[in-house]
N, C-alpha and C positions, 0 to 999 in steps of 0.2 A: 499257019497252024495255031497261032495264038487266037485268031478270030474264031476258030472252031471251038476252042475251050471256053471262050467268052459266051458264045451262043449256047453251048451245052450247059454252062453254069446258069444262064438266064432261064433256060427251059426247065432245068432241074429245080431251081428256086421257085419258079411259078408252080410247078407240080407239087412241091412240098407245101407251099402256102395254101393252095386250093384243096389239097388233101386234108390238111389240118382243119380248115374251115368246114369241110364236109364231115370229117370224123367226129368232131366235137359239136356239130350242129350249131355253129356260131351264127350263121345267117338267121336262123329262126329265133335265137336268143336275142339278137339285136332287134329284129322286127317286133318281138314281144315288148321290149323296153320302149320302142318308139310308139307302139300301139297304146301302151299304158299312159305315156305322156300326152298323146293326142286325145285320149279318152278324158283325161283330167281337164284338158283345155276346152273340149267341146261340151263337156257336162256342165261347166260353169258359165257357158255363154248364155246371154239373154235371148229368149225366143220371141219372135214377132207374132207367131201363130201357134196356137195350141192344137195338138192333134186330137 
């Protein structure tokens, strides 16, 4: 019976975490920060060829 409650708790915790990420759109907010950081990095790189 204890194993049932442990599995139920893990599933419920996973659902709450993923629902929170979905509800507050946290995945896109994280990607936006990464995109900005990568943009700064690649904008300052020296180019070998000009377009």
